[in-house]
C-alpha positions as CSV (number, residue, x, y, z in Angstrom):
1,M,80.3,77.1,117.9
2,S,82.9,75.5,120.2
3,Y,85.1,78.4,121.0
4,E,84.8,77.8,124.8
5,K,87.0,74.7,124.5
6,V,90.1,76.7,123.6
7,V,89.8,79.2,126.4
8,P,91.3,77.9,129.6
9,E,89.4,79.9,132.3
10,P,91.3,81.0,135.4
11,S,90.7,78.8,138.4
12,A,88.0,79.8,140.8
13,D,90.5,80.7,143.5
14,A,92.5,82.9,141.2
15,L,89.7,85.3,140.7
16,P,88.7,87.7,143.5
17,I,85.1,87.5,144.5
18,I,82.9,90.6,143.8
19,N,80.9,91.6,146.8
20,T,77.4,91.7,145.4
21,E,76.1,93.2,148.7
22,D,78.2,96.3,148.1
23,E,75.7,99.2,147.6
24,E,77.5,100.6,144.5
25,I,77.9,97.2,142.9
26,K,74.2,96.4,143.5
27,E,73.3,99.7,141.9
28,I,75.3,99.0,138.8
29,I,73.9,95.5,138.5
30,K,70.4,96.9,138.7
31,S,71.2,99.4,136.0
32,Y,72.2,96.6,133.7
33,E,69.0,94.7,134.5
34,K,66.6,97.6,134.2
35,T,68.1,99.9,131.6
36,S,69.9,99.6,128.3
37,A,73.5,98.4,128.3
38,D,74.6,101.9,127.0
39,A,72.8,103.7,129.9
40,A,74.3,101.3,132.5
41,T,77.8,101.6,130.9
42,S,77.5,105.4,131.0
43,K,76.7,105.2,134.7
44,V,79.8,103.0,135.3
45,K,82.0,105.4,133.5
46,E,80.6,108.4,135.4
47,K,81.3,106.7,138.7
48,L,84.8,105.7,137.6
49,D,85.6,109.2,136.5
50,L,84.4,110.6,139.9
51,L,86.6,108.2,141.8
52,E,89.7,108.8,139.7
53,N,89.4,112.6,139.5
54,V,87.5,113.9,142.5
55,I,89.0,117.0,144.1
56,L,89.9,116.7,147.8
57,N,90.7,119.9,149.7
58,V,92.1,119.5,153.2
59,A,92.6,122.5,155.5
60,I,95.4,122.5,158.1
61,T,95.0,125.2,160.7
62,G,95.7,126.1,164.3
63,N,97.8,128.4,166.4
64,T,101.1,129.9,165.2
65,G,104.0,127.5,165.7
66,A,101.8,124.5,166.3
67,G,103.6,122.5,163.5
68,K,101.0,123.0,160.7
69,S,103.5,123.2,157.9
70,S,105.3,120.0,159.1
71,Y,102.0,118.2,159.1
72,V,101.3,119.4,155.5
73,N,104.6,118.0,154.4
74,A,104.2,114.7,156.3
75,V,100.8,113.8,154.8
76,R,102.1,114.5,151.4
77,G,105.2,112.3,151.9
78,V,107.5,115.3,151.5
79,P,110.5,116.1,153.8
80,D,110.5,119.5,155.5
81,D,113.6,120.4,153.4
82,G,112.4,118.7,150.2
83,E,111.4,120.2,146.9
84,G,107.9,121.6,147.1
85,S,107.7,121.4,150.9
86,A,105.8,123.9,153.0
87,P,108.3,126.2,154.8
88,T,108.6,125.5,158.5
89,G,109.9,127.7,161.3
90,V,109.4,128.9,164.9
91,T,107.7,132.0,163.7
92,E,104.6,132.3,161.5
93,T,105.6,131.4,158.0
94,T,102.1,131.2,156.5
95,M,100.6,134.6,156.0
96,E,97.9,133.6,153.5
97,P,96.2,130.3,152.5
98,L,98.7,128.3,150.5
99,M,97.8,125.2,148.5
100,Y,100.3,122.3,148.2
101,P,99.3,119.7,145.6
102,H,100.1,116.1,146.3
103,P,103.3,115.1,144.4
104,T,101.6,112.3,142.4
105,M,97.9,113.1,142.7
106,A,97.1,116.6,141.6
107,N,93.5,116.3,142.6
108,V,94.5,116.0,146.3
109,R,95.2,119.5,147.7
110,I,96.6,120.2,151.2
111,W,96.1,123.8,152.4
112,D,98.4,125.4,154.9
113,L,96.2,128.1,156.5
114,P,97.5,131.1,158.5
115,G,97.8,130.7,162.2
116,I,94.8,131.8,164.2
117,G,95.6,135.1,166.0
118,S,98.5,135.9,163.8
119,P,98.9,139.7,163.1
120,K,97.2,139.7,159.8
121,F,94.2,137.5,160.8
122,K,91.6,138.2,163.5
123,A,89.5,135.3,164.7
124,K,86.1,136.7,163.6
125,Q,87.3,137.4,160.0
126,Y,89.4,134.2,159.7
127,L,86.9,131.8,158.1
128,K,85.9,134.4,155.5
129,D,89.5,135.3,154.7
130,V,90.5,131.6,154.1
131,K,87.4,130.9,151.9
132,F,85.8,128.4,154.2
133,K,83.6,126.7,151.6
134,T,86.7,125.5,149.7
135,F,87.5,122.7,152.1
136,D,86.2,119.2,152.6
137,F,87.4,119.0,156.2
138,F,89.7,120.8,158.7
139,I,92.5,119.6,160.9
140,I,93.0,121.9,163.9
141,I,96.5,121.5,165.3
142,T,98.0,122.6,168.6
143,S,101.3,121.9,170.3
144,E,99.9,122.7,173.8
145,R,96.4,123.0,175.1
146,F,93.6,123.9,172.8
147,K,92.8,127.6,173.4
148,E,89.8,129.9,172.9
149,N,90.6,130.6,169.2
150,D,90.7,126.9,168.5
151,I,87.3,126.4,170.2
152,M,85.8,129.4,168.4
153,L,87.0,128.1,165.1
154,A,85.6,124.6,165.8
155,K,82.2,126.0,166.8
156,E,81.9,128.0,163.5
157,I,83.0,124.9,161.5
158,M,80.4,122.8,163.3
159,R,77.7,125.5,162.8
160,K,78.4,125.3,159.0
161,K,78.1,121.5,159.2
162,K,81.7,120.8,158.1
163,L,84.0,118.1,159.5
164,F,86.9,119.0,161.8
165,Y,89.4,117.0,163.8
166,F,91.7,118.0,166.7
167,V,95.4,117.0,166.4
168,R,97.9,117.5,169.3
169,S,101.5,117.8,168.0
170,K,105.0,118.0,169.5
171,F,104.0,115.7,172.4
172,D,107.4,114.0,172.0
173,N,108.8,117.0,174.1
174,D,106.4,116.0,176.9
175,I,107.5,112.4,176.7
176,R,111.2,113.2,176.9
177,A,110.6,115.4,179.9
178,E,108.7,112.6,181.7
179,M,111.3,109.9,180.8
180,K,113.7,111.3,183.4
181,K,111.3,110.5,186.2
182,K,111.0,107.2,188.1
183,N,108.2,104.8,187.1
184,F,107.9,106.5,183.7
185,S,105.0,105.2,181.6
186,Q,104.6,106.4,178.1
187,E,100.9,105.3,178.0
188,E,100.2,107.3,181.2
189,V,101.8,110.4,179.7
190,L,99.8,110.1,176.5
191,S,96.6,109.5,178.4
192,K,97.2,112.7,180.5
193,I,97.9,114.7,177.4
194,R,94.6,113.5,175.9
195,E,92.7,114.3,179.1
196,D,94.2,117.7,179.3
197,C,93.3,118.5,175.7
198,T,89.7,117.3,176.0
199,K,89.1,119.3,179.2
200,N,89.4,122.5,177.2
201,L,87.1,121.3,174.4
202,K,83.9,120.7,176.4
203,K,82.3,123.7,174.7
204,V,82.3,121.7,171.4
205,G,81.0,118.5,172.9
206,A,83.3,115.5,173.4
207,P,85.5,115.5,170.3
208,K,88.4,113.0,169.9
209,V,91.9,114.4,170.1
210,F,94.5,112.6,168.0
211,L,98.1,112.6,169.0
212,V,100.1,112.8,165.8
213,S,103.9,113.0,165.2
214,S,104.6,114.5,161.8
215,C,108.1,112.9,161.8
216,D,106.7,109.5,162.5
217,L,103.2,108.9,161.2
218,G,103.5,105.2,161.9
219,N,103.4,105.9,165.6
220,F,100.6,107.0,168.0
221,D,97.2,108.1,166.7
222,F,97.6,108.9,163.0
223,Q,96.2,105.5,161.9
224,L,93.2,106.1,164.3
225,L,92.7,109.5,162.6
226,I,92.7,107.9,159.2
227,D,90.2,105.2,160.4
228,T,87.9,108.0,161.6
229,L,88.2,109.9,158.3
230,E,87.5,106.7,156.4
231,E,84.2,106.3,158.4
232,E,83.1,109.9,158.0
233,L,84.1,111.1,154.5
234,P,82.0,110.4,151.4
235,M,83.2,107.3,149.6
236,H,84.7,109.2,146.6
237,K,86.6,111.6,148.9
238,R,87.8,108.7,151.1
239,M,89.2,106.9,148.0
240,A,91.3,109.9,147.1
241,L,92.6,110.3,150.6
242,L,93.7,106.7,151.0
243,Q,95.5,106.6,147.7
244,S,97.4,109.8,148.5
245,L,98.7,109.0,152.0
246,P,102.3,107.9,152.4
247,V,103.0,104.3,153.2
248,F,103.9,104.0,156.9
249,S,102.4,100.6,157.9
250,V,101.1,97.3,156.6
251,A,97.7,98.4,157.8
252,M,97.9,101.4,155.4
253,I,99.0,99.1,152.5
254,D,95.9,97.0,153.1
255,K,93.7,100.0,153.2
256,K,95.2,101.2,149.9
257,T,94.7,97.8,148.4
258,N,91.0,97.7,149.4
259,A,90.5,101.2,147.9
260,L,92.1,100.3,144.6
261,Q,90.1,97.1,144.4
262,R,87.0,99.2,144.2
263,L,88.3,100.8,141.0
264,I,89.0,97.4,139.5
265,W,85.5,96.2,139.1
266,L,84.4,99.6,137.6
267,I,87.4,99.4,135.1
268,A,86.4,95.8,134.2
269,F,82.8,96.8,133.5
270,S,84.1,99.6,131.2
271,S,86.4,97.1,129.5
272,S,83.5,94.7,128.9
273,A,81.5,97.5,127.3
274,I,84.4,98.2,124.8
275,A,84.6,94.5,124.0
276,M,80.9,94.7,122.9
277,A,81.9,96.9,119.9
278,P,82.8,94.8,116.8
279,V,86.0,96.8,115.9
280,P,89.1,94.6,115.5
281,G,91.8,95.5,117.9
282,L,89.8,98.2,119.8
283,S,89.4,96.2,123.0
284,F,93.0,95.2,123.2
285,A,94.3,98.7,122.6
286,C,91.9,100.2,125.2
287,D,92.6,97.4,127.7
288,L,96.4,97.9,127.5
289,G,96.1,101.6,128.1
290,I,93.6,101.1,131.0
291,M,96.0,98.6,132.6
292,I,99.1,100.8,132.3
293,A,97.3,103.8,133.8
294,F,95.9,101.7,136.7
295,F,99.2,100.0,137.5
296,R,101.0,103.4,137.5
297,R,98.4,104.7,139.9
298,C,99.0,101.7,142.2
299,F,102.8,101.9,141.9
300,E,102.8,105.5,143.1
301,A,100.1,104.9,145.8
302,F,102.3,102.1,147.3
303,G,105.3,104.4,147.3
304,L,107.3,102.2,144.9
305,D,108.3,105.0,142.5
306,D,111.8,106.4,142.6
307,R,110.8,109.7,144.2
308,S,109.2,107.9,147.2
309,L,112.0,105.4,147.6
310,K,114.7,108.2,147.6
311,I,112.8,110.0,150.4
312,L,112.5,106.7,152.3
313,S,116.2,106.1,151.7
314,A,117.2,109.4,153.3
315,R,114.9,108.8,156.2
316,V,116.1,105.3,157.2
317,D,119.7,105.7,155.9
318,K,119.6,102.8,153.4
319,S,120.3,102.9,149.7
320,T,117.4,102.7,147.2
321,E,119.0,99.6,145.9
322,D,118.8,97.9,149.3
323,L,115.1,99.0,149.7
324,K,114.3,97.6,146.2
325,N,116.1,94.3,146.8
326,P,113.2,92.5,148.5
327,M,110.8,93.4,145.7
328,K,109.8,90.3,143.7
329,S,107.0,91.3,141.4
330,R,107.3,92.0,137.6
331,F,106.9,95.7,138.5
332,K,110.0,96.1,140.7
333,D,111.7,98.3,138.0
334,G,108.5,100.3,137.2
335,V,105.5,100.2,135.0
336,D,105.8,100.4,131.2
337,R,104.1,99.1,128.1
338,T,106.5,96.1,127.7
339,I,105.9,94.9,131.3
340,V,102.2,95.2,131.0
341,M,102.2,93.5,127.6
342,K,103.6,90.4,129.3
343,F,100.3,89.9,131.0
344,F,98.7,89.4,127.6
345,A,101.5,87.0,126.5
346,S,100.2,83.9,128.2
347,P,98.0,81.6,126.0
348,E,95.0,81.8,128.2
349,M,94.9,85.6,128.2
350,G,95.6,85.9,124.5
351,A,92.8,83.4,123.8
352,A,90.4,85.3,126.0
353,I,90.9,88.6,124.2
354,S,90.5,86.9,120.8
355,I,87.3,85.2,121.8
356,A,86.0,88.5,123.2
357,Y,86.1,90.0,119.7
358,I,84.8,86.9,117.9
359,L,81.8,86.6,120.3
360,S,81.1,90.3,120.1
361,T,80.3,90.0,116.3
362,I,77.4,87.5,117.1
363,P,74.1,89.5,117.5
364,I,72.4,89.6,120.9
365,A,73.6,86.5,122.7
366,G,77.2,87.1,121.7
367,T,77.3,90.6,123.1
368,L,77.0,89.7,126.8
369,A,79.3,86.7,126.3
370,A,82.1,88.9,124.9
371,G,81.6,91.4,127.7
372,G,81.9,88.6,130.2
373,V,85.2,87.4,128.8
374,A,86.6,90.9,128.8
375,F,85.3,91.6,132.3
376,G,86.8,88.4,133.8
377,T,90.1,88.9,132.0
378,I,90.7,92.5,133.1
379,F,89.3,91.8,136.6
380,H,91.7,89.0,137.0
381,L,94.8,90.7,135.6
382,L,94.3,94.0,137.5
383,N,93.8,92.2,140.8
384,K,96.9,90.0,140.2
385,G,99.1,93.0,139.5
386,L,97.6,95.0,142.4
387,N,98.4,92.1,144.8
388,E,101.9,91.8,143.5
389,M,102.6,95.4,144.2
390,A,101.0,95.3,147.6
391,E,103.4,92.5,148.5
392,D,106.4,94.5,147.2
393,A,105.3,97.5,149.3
394,K,105.2,95.3,152.4
395,S,108.6,93.9,151.7
396,V,110.0,97.5,151.3
397,L,108.5,98.5,154.6
398,L,110.0,95.5,156.3
399,G,113.4,96.0,154.7
400,A,113.4,99.7,155.8
401,G,112.8,98.6,159.4
402,L,109.5,100.5,159.6
403,E,107.5,97.3,160.2
404,A,108.4,94.3,162.2
405,S,108.2,90.8,160.8
406,E,105.6,88.5,162.3
407,Q,108.4,86.7,164.2
408,E,109.8,90.0,165.5
409,K,106.3,91.1,166.7
410,E,105.9,87.8,168.5
411,D,109.3,88.1,170.1
412,G,108.8,91.7,170.9
413,G,105.6,91.1,172.7
414,K,107.3,88.8,175.1
415,D,110.0,91.3,175.9
416,T,108.0,94.5,176.0
417,K,107.6,94.6,179.8
418,E,111.4,94.1,180.3
419,Q,112.5,96.9,178.0
420,E,113.7,100.2,179.4
421,P,112.3,103.4,177.9
422,E,115.6,104.2,176.3
423,Q,115.6,100.9,174.4
424,K,112.3,101.8,172.7
425,Q,113.7,104.7,170.8
426,G,114.2,104.3,167.0
427,A,112.9,104.7,163.5
428,G,110.5,101.8,163.6
429,A,106.8,102.0,163.8
430,G,106.6,100.5,167.3
431,A,104.5,102.5,169.9
432,G,107.7,103.3,171.9
433,A,109.6,105.3,169.3
434,V,110.2,108.9,170.2
435,Q,111.7,111.4,167.8
436,T,112.2,115.1,167.9
437,C,109.7,116.6,165.5
438,M,108.6,120.2,164.7
């Protein structure tokens, strides 16, 4: 047999390296070594299903008027006046727990809970009324100081061994008030707000307080909150969270890319198992469907779909056409069967799929060889497509003015000390942007 001679393998630098020190990958490799291929493959599919379909329930609570509904909308990438948005207002608009599904990931559910101390809810009965056990973690929001009801709620959540995080909203009002004073320093104002919040929270230890602006997630502490959640949530819940969040910075795009790469090696293992079955055409048909589904997931996670671009267009006052212009990948107009088929059109990929079937018909030795060809092919193609979309997402962010170019960052760093507070206002993601937000 000399089939290898007609299969041009991708260059070493074209294939991403699998981190064999990753605990999950080590576990899968051990399964292949110690159990049957069927048992190991079943375990891979089980993990893949968990990562793709895990339910994440996030509870948003706090005092009436703290901006809970605006936060619910912001983390779902939905404008306050958009379709499917949580109603906002100066009075309590949430009288019972309301679930708002993510626009593109139905397994991610954001719950807007009634305000603590509102007429229909007393503090002692609150957790029972909102069905406490439903939620994976709680965000406790205030627009002023954290009060006794916030502390009481946090203590009960802590007693039940659930995760909770304190978020201070509407601090842009504090900043605008201080900007009128001489020697204004935004960092000093923010530092004082944090200190003031933590003073009232000594009864629950020394929790972090995150300053989050719902109208500008790219500013202030939202990224720090996500970093903290990433460290503390179980891996499968963390994966769902990262994929669902709106794109507001290059750092978030990188986090999404890393999360999606974890899915790729599991998908590739599954593909290699299909290649082991000697059924002509089965592997190709399955691989094509797998790739289309994965790329659509990536496309929406990076905010490249029409719905996300229209929302971004309204926010930054640029047409969707202008936002799409910098996109260079084959996916700039979307993900469909024709576009994904082009991945298989090149001679090397077509040859790899054919050899996968031919080798799979050879008993024992051929089985692993065929699986290896399928694994390498799918692993390579999915990573290639993922990276193309990630670059498109960064280009859109830059074109929207929500992320500075490397040159602009370098130039901005030189001029920061010379800028007046008024010059720092705007729609970008710089730390000086101040916007009115509910």
